C-alpha atoms as an extended CHARMM CRD file, in Angstrom:
* protein
*
       170  EXT
         1         1  MET       CA              0.0380000000        0.0300000000       -0.0390000000  PROA      1               0.0000000000
         2         2  ARG       CA              2.8640000000        2.3730000000        0.8020000000  PROA      2               0.0000000000
         3         3  LEU       CA              4.3690000000        1.8640000000       -2.6670000000  PROA      3               0.0000000000
         4         4  ALA       CA              1.0380000000        2.6610000000       -4.2880000000  PROA      4               0.0000000000
         5         5  GLN       CA              0.8420000000        5.9660000000       -2.2650000000  PROA      5               0.0000000000
         6         6  ILE       CA              4.3620000000        6.8910000000       -3.3170000000  PROA      6               0.0000000000
         7         7  GLY       CA              3.4130000000        6.0820000000       -6.9800000000  PROA      7               0.0000000000
         8         8  HSD       CA              0.3420000000        8.2520000000       -6.7390000000  PROA      8               0.0000000000
         9         9  TRP       CA              2.2600000000       11.1360000000       -5.1730000000  PROA      9               0.0000000000
        10        10  LEU       CA              4.8800000000       11.0180000000       -8.0190000000  PROA      10              0.0000000000
        11        11  TYR       CA              2.1120000000       10.8350000000      -10.5830000000  PROA      11              0.0000000000
        12        12  ARG       CA              0.6370000000       13.9810000000       -9.1740000000  PROA      12              0.0000000000
        13        13  ARG       CA              4.0020000000       15.7750000000       -9.2130000000  PROA      13              0.0000000000
        14        14  ALA       CA              4.4380000000       14.7590000000      -12.7710000000  PROA      14              0.0000000000
        15        15  GLU       CA              1.1200000000       16.2060000000      -13.5570000000  PROA      15              0.0000000000
        16        16  ASN       CA              2.0850000000       19.4810000000      -11.6710000000  PROA      16              0.0000000000
        17        17  ILE       CA              5.3510000000       19.8350000000      -13.7340000000  PROA      17              0.0000000000
        18        18  LEU       CA              3.2770000000       19.1060000000      -16.9500000000  PROA      18              0.0000000000
        19        19  ALA       CA              0.9070000000       22.0150000000      -15.8270000000  PROA      19              0.0000000000
        20        20  LEU       CA              3.8570000000       24.2870000000      -15.0410000000  PROA      20              0.0000000000
        21        21  MET       CA              5.3450000000       23.6170000000      -18.5030000000  PROA      21              0.0000000000
        22        22  LEU       CA              2.0660000000       24.4460000000      -20.1140000000  PROA      22              0.0000000000
        23        23  ALA       CA              1.7620000000       27.7060000000      -18.1030000000  PROA      23              0.0000000000
        24        24  VAL       CA              5.2800000000       28.7050000000      -19.1590000000  PROA      24              0.0000000000
        25        25  MET       CA              4.4520000000       28.0030000000      -22.7440000000  PROA      25              0.0000000000
        26        26  PHE       CA              1.2990000000       29.9020000000      -22.6080000000  PROA      26              0.0000000000
        27        27  LEU       CA              2.9240000000       32.9210000000      -20.8920000000  PROA      27              0.0000000000
        28        28  ALA       CA              5.6860000000       32.8770000000      -23.4770000000  PROA      28              0.0000000000
        29        29  PHE       CA              3.1900000000       32.8540000000      -26.3170000000  PROA      29              0.0000000000
        30        30  VAL       CA              1.2170000000       35.6950000000      -24.8730000000  PROA      30              0.0000000000
        31        31  ALA       CA              4.4350000000       37.5690000000      -24.3600000000  PROA      31              0.0000000000
        32        32  GLN       CA              5.3270000000       37.0530000000      -27.8940000000  PROA      32              0.0000000000
        33        33  ILE       CA              2.0720000000       38.3250000000      -29.1720000000  PROA      33              0.0000000000
        34        34  ALA       CA              2.2120000000       41.4010000000      -26.8900000000  PROA      34              0.0000000000
        35        35  PHE       CA              5.7580000000       42.3450000000      -27.9170000000  PROA      35              0.0000000000
        36        36  ARG       CA              5.1620000000       41.7960000000      -31.5640000000  PROA      36              0.0000000000
        37        37  TYR       CA              1.7200000000       43.3200000000      -32.1160000000  PROA      37              0.0000000000
        38        38  LEU       CA              1.2720000000       45.8330000000      -29.1760000000  PROA      38              0.0000000000
        39        39  LEU       CA              4.8110000000       47.0070000000      -28.6790000000  PROA      39              0.0000000000
        40        40  ASN       CA              5.8730000000       46.4630000000      -32.4330000000  PROA      40              0.0000000000
        41        41  PHE       CA              9.0740000000       44.9080000000      -30.8640000000  PROA      41              0.0000000000
        42        42  PRO       CA              9.4120000000       41.3210000000      -31.9340000000  PROA      42              0.0000000000
        43        43  ILE       CA             11.4060000000       39.0530000000      -29.6330000000  PROA      43              0.0000000000
        44        44  GLY       CA             12.8230000000       35.7200000000      -30.4820000000  PROA      44              0.0000000000
        45        45  TRP       CA             13.3210000000       34.0210000000      -27.1240000000  PROA      45              0.0000000000
        46        46  THR       CA              9.5710000000       33.6760000000      -26.5670000000  PROA      46              0.0000000000
        47        47  SER       CA              9.2240000000       31.5340000000      -29.7650000000  PROA      47              0.0000000000
        48        48  GLU       CA             12.1970000000       29.5090000000      -28.7390000000  PROA      48              0.0000000000
        49        49  LEU       CA             10.8270000000       28.9510000000      -25.2580000000  PROA      49              0.0000000000
        50        50  THR       CA              7.4100000000       27.9370000000      -26.5780000000  PROA      50              0.0000000000
        51        51  VAL       CA              8.9410000000       25.2620000000      -28.8380000000  PROA      51              0.0000000000
        52        52  ILE       CA             11.0860000000       23.9860000000      -26.0200000000  PROA      52              0.0000000000
        53        53  MET       CA              8.1730000000       23.7230000000      -23.5840000000  PROA      53              0.0000000000
        54        54  TRP       CA              5.9990000000       22.0080000000      -26.3160000000  PROA      54              0.0000000000
        55        55  LEU       CA              8.7770000000       19.4060000000      -26.7860000000  PROA      55              0.0000000000
        56        56  TRP       CA              9.2440000000       18.7980000000      -23.1520000000  PROA      56              0.0000000000
        57        57  LEU       CA              5.5560000000       18.8760000000      -22.4790000000  PROA      57              0.0000000000
        58        58  VAL       CA              4.8130000000       16.2210000000      -25.0080000000  PROA      58              0.0000000000
        59        59  LEU       CA              7.5260000000       13.8790000000      -24.0790000000  PROA      59              0.0000000000
        60        60  TRP       CA              7.2250000000       14.4200000000      -20.3410000000  PROA      60              0.0000000000
        61        61  GLY       CA              3.4410000000       13.7870000000      -20.5130000000  PROA      61              0.0000000000
        62        62  ALA       CA              3.9370000000       10.5840000000      -22.6450000000  PROA      62              0.0000000000
        63        63  ALA       CA              6.5930000000        9.3510000000      -20.2470000000  PROA      63              0.0000000000
        64        64  PHE       CA              4.9970000000       10.0150000000      -16.8640000000  PROA      64              0.0000000000
        65        65  VAL       CA              1.3720000000       11.2250000000      -17.0520000000  PROA      65              0.0000000000
        66        66  VAL       CA             -0.4610000000        9.3710000000      -19.9360000000  PROA      66              0.0000000000
        67        67  ARG       CA             -1.5170000000        5.9580000000      -18.5720000000  PROA      67              0.0000000000
        68        68  GLU       CA             -1.3130000000        2.8460000000      -20.7030000000  PROA      68              0.0000000000
        69        69  ASP       CA             -4.9820000000        2.6120000000      -21.1150000000  PROA      69              0.0000000000
        70        70  GLU       CA             -5.1770000000        6.1360000000      -22.4600000000  PROA      70              0.0000000000
        71        71  GLU       CA             -2.6510000000        5.3860000000      -25.3080000000  PROA      71              0.0000000000
        72        72  ILE       CA             -3.8640000000        5.1170000000      -28.8170000000  PROA      72              0.0000000000
        73        73  ARG       CA             -4.3520000000        1.4800000000      -29.9260000000  PROA      73              0.0000000000
        74        74  PHE       CA             -6.2300000000       -0.6520000000      -32.4040000000  PROA      74              0.0000000000
        75        75  ASP       CA             -9.3050000000       -1.2550000000      -30.2990000000  PROA      75              0.0000000000
        76        76  LEU       CA            -11.3300000000       -2.7860000000      -33.1510000000  PROA      76              0.0000000000
        77        77  ILE       CA             -8.9200000000       -5.6870000000      -33.3060000000  PROA      77              0.0000000000
        78        78  TYR       CA             -7.8100000000       -5.7260000000      -29.6270000000  PROA      78              0.0000000000
        79        79  GLY       CA            -11.3890000000       -5.4170000000      -28.2250000000  PROA      79              0.0000000000
        80        80  GLY       CA            -12.7750000000       -8.1610000000      -30.5630000000  PROA      80              0.0000000000
        81        81  VAL       CA            -10.5500000000      -11.0180000000      -29.5960000000  PROA      81              0.0000000000
        82        82  SER       CA            -10.6430000000      -13.4390000000      -26.6650000000  PROA      82              0.0000000000
        83        83  VAL       CA             -8.8430000000      -12.8810000000      -23.2680000000  PROA      83              0.0000000000
        84        84  GLY       CA             -6.0530000000      -15.3020000000      -24.2600000000  PROA      84              0.0000000000
        85        85  ARG       CA             -5.5450000000      -13.5610000000      -27.5660000000  PROA      85              0.0000000000
        86        86  ARG       CA             -5.4680000000      -10.1220000000      -25.9110000000  PROA      86              0.0000000000
        87        87  ARG       CA             -2.5310000000      -11.3880000000      -23.6890000000  PROA      87              0.0000000000
        88        88  VAL       CA             -0.7190000000      -12.6270000000      -26.8030000000  PROA      88              0.0000000000
        89        89  LEU       CA             -1.2510000000       -9.2920000000      -28.5980000000  PROA      89              0.0000000000
        90        90  ALA       CA             -0.1440000000       -7.3600000000      -25.5680000000  PROA      90              0.0000000000
        91        91  ALA       CA              2.9720000000       -9.5530000000      -25.2770000000  PROA      91              0.0000000000
        92        92  ILE       CA              3.7880000000       -9.3100000000      -28.9370000000  PROA      92              0.0000000000
        93        93  THR       CA              3.4080000000       -5.5090000000      -28.9190000000  PROA      93              0.0000000000
        94        94  ALA       CA              5.5410000000       -5.2180000000      -25.7860000000  PROA      94              0.0000000000
        95        95  ILE       CA              8.2920000000       -7.3390000000      -27.2600000000  PROA      95              0.0000000000
        96        96  ILE       CA              8.4060000000       -5.3110000000      -30.5210000000  PROA      96              0.0000000000
        97        97  LEU       CA              8.4320000000       -1.9300000000      -28.7630000000  PROA      97              0.0000000000
        98        98  LEU       CA             11.0570000000       -3.1420000000      -26.2390000000  PROA      98              0.0000000000
        99        99  GLY       CA             13.2170000000       -4.2430000000      -29.1420000000  PROA      99              0.0000000000
       100       100  VAL       CA             12.8580000000       -1.0040000000      -31.0200000000  PROA      100             0.0000000000
       101       101  TYR       CA             13.5710000000        1.1930000000      -28.0310000000  PROA      101             0.0000000000
       102       102  LEU       CA             16.3530000000       -0.9250000000      -26.5640000000  PROA      102             0.0000000000
       103       103  MET       CA             18.1300000000       -1.1140000000      -29.9640000000  PROA      103             0.0000000000
       104       104  SER       CA             17.8070000000        2.6660000000      -30.4700000000  PROA      104             0.0000000000
       105       105  LEU       CA             18.7540000000        3.6760000000      -27.0220000000  PROA      105             0.0000000000
       106       106  PRO       CA             22.5850000000        3.6640000000      -27.6460000000  PROA      106             0.0000000000
       107       107  ALA       CA             22.2580000000        5.8040000000      -30.7990000000  PROA      107             0.0000000000
       108       108  VAL       CA             19.8710000000        8.1120000000      -29.0390000000  PROA      108             0.0000000000
       109       109  TRP       CA             22.3960000000        8.5310000000      -26.1730000000  PROA      109             0.0000000000
       110       110  ASP       CA             25.2200000000        9.0580000000      -28.5060000000  PROA      110             0.0000000000
       111       111  TYR       CA             23.2830000000       11.7770000000      -30.4460000000  PROA      111             0.0000000000
       112       112  VAL       CA             22.1770000000       13.5610000000      -27.2840000000  PROA      112             0.0000000000
       113       113  THR       CA             25.5010000000       13.7180000000      -25.6820000000  PROA      113             0.0000000000
       114       114  PHE       CA             27.0690000000       14.7350000000      -29.0280000000  PROA      114             0.0000000000
       115       115  MET       CA             24.6980000000       17.7130000000      -29.1840000000  PROA      115             0.0000000000
       116       116  LYS       CA             26.5300000000       19.4460000000      -26.3000000000  PROA      116             0.0000000000
       117       117  VAL       CA             28.5720000000       21.2640000000      -28.9090000000  PROA      117             0.0000000000
       118       118  GLN       CA             25.4320000000       23.3370000000      -29.9240000000  PROA      118             0.0000000000
       119       119  SER       CA             23.1050000000       25.6000000000      -28.1250000000  PROA      119             0.0000000000
       120       120  THR       CA             19.8850000000       27.4400000000      -28.9000000000  PROA      120             0.0000000000
       121       121  ALA       CA             20.0700000000       30.8470000000      -30.6740000000  PROA      121             0.0000000000
       122       122  TYR       CA             18.3760000000       33.0510000000      -28.0210000000  PROA      122             0.0000000000
       123       123  LEU       CA             18.3530000000       31.2510000000      -24.6610000000  PROA      123             0.0000000000
       124       124  LYS       CA             21.8150000000       29.5300000000      -25.2090000000  PROA      124             0.0000000000
       125       125  ILE       CA             20.4690000000       26.2510000000      -23.7930000000  PROA      125             0.0000000000
       126       126  ARG       CA             22.7880000000       23.4590000000      -24.7540000000  PROA      126             0.0000000000
       127       127  PHE       CA             21.1230000000       20.9450000000      -27.0550000000  PROA      127             0.0000000000
       128       128  ASP       CA             22.0950000000       17.9330000000      -24.9640000000  PROA      128             0.0000000000
       129       129  TYR       CA             20.0950000000       19.4370000000      -22.0910000000  PROA      129             0.0000000000
       130       130  LEU       CA             17.2210000000       20.1880000000      -24.4520000000  PROA      130             0.0000000000
       131       131  PHE       CA             17.1090000000       16.7950000000      -26.0130000000  PROA      131             0.0000000000
       132       132  SER       CA             17.7870000000       14.8650000000      -22.7500000000  PROA      132             0.0000000000
       133       133  ILE       CA             13.9900000000       14.6050000000      -22.3580000000  PROA      133             0.0000000000
       134       134  TYR       CA             13.8440000000       12.0340000000      -25.2000000000  PROA      134             0.0000000000
       135       135  VAL       CA             16.3380000000        9.7550000000      -23.2810000000  PROA      135             0.0000000000
       136       136  ILE       CA             14.1050000000       10.0590000000      -20.1850000000  PROA      136             0.0000000000
       137       137  PHE       CA             10.9780000000        9.2900000000      -22.4740000000  PROA      137             0.0000000000
       138       138  ALA       CA             12.7120000000        6.2290000000      -24.0620000000  PROA      138             0.0000000000
       139       139  VAL       CA             13.7500000000        4.8200000000      -20.6700000000  PROA      139             0.0000000000
       140       140  ALA       CA             10.2100000000        5.3910000000      -19.2940000000  PROA      140             0.0000000000
       141       141  VAL       CA              8.7350000000        3.5600000000      -22.4190000000  PROA      141             0.0000000000
       142       142  ILE       CA             11.1580000000        0.6940000000      -21.8680000000  PROA      142             0.0000000000
       143       143  VAL       CA             10.0910000000        0.2940000000      -18.2400000000  PROA      143             0.0000000000
       144       144  ARG       CA              6.3470000000        0.7390000000      -19.1130000000  PROA      144             0.0000000000
       145       145  TYR       CA              6.5090000000       -2.0280000000      -21.7680000000  PROA      145             0.0000000000
       146       146  ALA       CA              8.6860000000       -4.2950000000      -19.7180000000  PROA      146             0.0000000000
       147       147  ILE       CA              5.9280000000       -4.2110000000      -17.0270000000  PROA      147             0.0000000000
       148       148  ILE       CA              3.2720000000       -4.6740000000      -19.7010000000  PROA      148             0.0000000000
       149       149  LEU       CA              5.1430000000       -7.7240000000      -21.0020000000  PROA      149             0.0000000000
       150       150  TRP       CA              5.5040000000       -9.1860000000      -17.4370000000  PROA      150             0.0000000000
       151       151  LYS       CA              1.7930000000       -8.7380000000      -16.7810000000  PROA      151             0.0000000000
       152       152  ALA       CA              0.9250000000      -10.2970000000      -20.1580000000  PROA      152             0.0000000000
       153       153  LEU       CA              3.0810000000      -13.2950000000      -19.5640000000  PROA      153             0.0000000000
       154       154  PHE       CA              2.6810000000      -13.8200000000      -15.8040000000  PROA      154             0.0000000000
       155       155  GLY       CA              0.0510000000      -11.4110000000      -14.5090000000  PROA      155             0.0000000000
       156       156  ARG       CA             -3.4240000000      -10.1990000000      -15.2700000000  PROA      156             0.0000000000
       157       157  THR       CA             -5.0840000000      -10.1470000000      -18.6350000000  PROA      157             0.0000000000
       158       158  PRO       CA             -5.3860000000       -6.7590000000      -20.2620000000  PROA      158             0.0000000000
       159       159  GLU       CA             -8.7860000000       -5.3780000000      -19.8840000000  PROA      159             0.0000000000
       160       160  GLN       CA            -11.2100000000       -5.4390000000      -22.8150000000  PROA      160             0.0000000000
       161       161  PHE       CA            -12.0020000000       -2.0740000000      -24.3720000000  PROA      161             0.0000000000
       162       162  ASP       CA            -15.4870000000       -0.9190000000      -23.4050000000  PROA      162             0.0000000000
       163       163  PRO       CA            -16.6950000000        1.8960000000      -25.7520000000  PROA      163             0.0000000000
       164       164  THR       CA            -19.2710000000        2.9980000000      -23.2890000000  PROA      164             0.0000000000
       165       165  LYS       CA            -16.6070000000        3.9960000000      -20.7670000000  PROA      165             0.0000000000
       166       166  ALA       CA            -14.2710000000        5.7770000000      -23.2060000000  PROA      166             0.0000000000
       167       167  SER       CA            -13.1490000000        9.1230000000      -22.0580000000  PROA      167             0.0000000000
       168       168  SER       CA            -10.5670000000       11.8240000000      -22.6460000000  PROA      168             0.0000000000
       169       169  GLY       CA             -8.6490000000       10.6070000000      -19.4610000000  PROA      169             0.0000000000
       170       170  VAL       CA            -10.4520000000       12.9190000000      -17.1040000000  PROA      170             0.0000000000
């Protein structure tokens, strides 16, 4: 029970960080509009900050906030098969994604660490810091699909999709 509480607390903090990134992105966007159209003084750092926040927001959210049951999947196929076949499909999907992400991880790491030689134009943020979110995302996906594979092989059966309970995650 204690582990579940810690996990829930961490999930909420990941959501808080996501909301903070969205607020920063929105404020930079509003500042960009105000400076460009109200003050007739275009500034570039706001555009750069908006793009950086969007990149981090999407990958951070996909890594830590979006739950597995909220991900896009082929529900027509997945929902129409038996419980045993759902487990097989979940295992096959997990094995494929684990293979792809594990094979790409060394190249991703090399690229991200190589990018320390360049930085952004306005904010002078090194690209290795900027792109490090992709390494975090890739590791989170590997952990997530290792858990899915374990559950498919030894744990519970993936739940059948119920279109009457579909939601936007809220």
